[in-house]
C-alpha positions as CSV (number, residue, x, y, z in Angstrom):
1,M,18.1,13.6,4.3
2,I,15.6,11.0,2.4
3,S,12.5,11.3,4.5
4,E,10.1,8.8,2.6
5,L,10.1,6.8,-0.6
6,R,6.8,5.8,-2.8
7,G,7.4,3.6,-5.6
8,I,7.2,-0.1,-6.8
9,I,9.0,-3.0,-5.2
10,V,11.4,-4.6,-7.7
11,D,13.1,-7.1,-5.2
12,A,12.6,-7.9,-1.4
13,G,14.5,-10.2,0.8
14,M,13.9,-11.2,4.6
15,D,15.4,-7.7,5.8
16,Y,15.4,-5.6,2.8
17,L,13.4,-4.0,-0.1
18,V,14.4,-2.4,-3.3
19,V,12.2,0.4,-4.4
20,D,12.2,1.8,-8.0
21,T,11.6,5.5,-7.3
22,A,11.3,7.1,-11.1
23,G,13.8,4.9,-12.6
24,V,16.2,4.7,-9.4
25,G,16.3,1.5,-7.5
26,L,17.0,2.3,-3.6
27,E,17.9,-0.5,-1.4
28,V,16.1,-0.1,2.2
29,K,17.0,-2.0,4.9
30,V,13.6,-3.0,7.2
31,T,12.5,-5.6,9.7
32,P,11.5,-9.1,8.4
33,R,7.9,-8.1,9.6
34,L,7.6,-5.1,7.5
35,A,9.5,-6.9,4.4
36,S,6.9,-9.9,4.6
37,R,4.1,-7.2,3.8
38,Y,5.4,-6.6,0.2
39,S,6.1,-8.7,-2.7
40,R,7.5,-7.7,-6.3
41,D,5.5,-5.1,-8.1
42,D,3.5,-3.8,-5.0
43,R,3.1,-0.2,-4.7
44,V,4.8,1.2,-1.4
45,H,5.1,4.3,0.7
46,I,7.9,3.9,3.2
47,Y,9.2,6.5,5.8
48,T,12.8,6.4,6.0
49,R,16.1,7.6,7.7
50,L,19.4,7.7,6.0
51,I,22.4,7.0,8.4
52,V,25.8,8.0,7.0
53,R,28.9,6.5,8.6
54,E,32.5,6.4,7.7
55,D,32.0,2.8,6.0
56,A,28.6,3.0,4.6
57,W,25.5,5.0,3.9
58,N,22.3,3.0,5.0
59,L,18.9,3.7,4.4
60,Y,16.2,2.1,6.9
61,G,12.7,1.8,6.3
62,F,9.5,2.2,8.7
63,G,5.9,1.6,8.2
64,S,4.9,4.7,10.1
65,R,6.8,8.0,11.2
């Protein structure tokens, strides 16, 4: 389980952030409100939940636990 991420934003969209964590870029699905808080090169600490399904592994991010 991936429960949290700390790193630097390398890309941000309306509903996702890509967080560089020690050279690995992880795409995290977030709400538009949370995505609007961050921009490229910002440091971030996000709590996450990994959902594994038959056709996809999705990482969802939250501002608090």
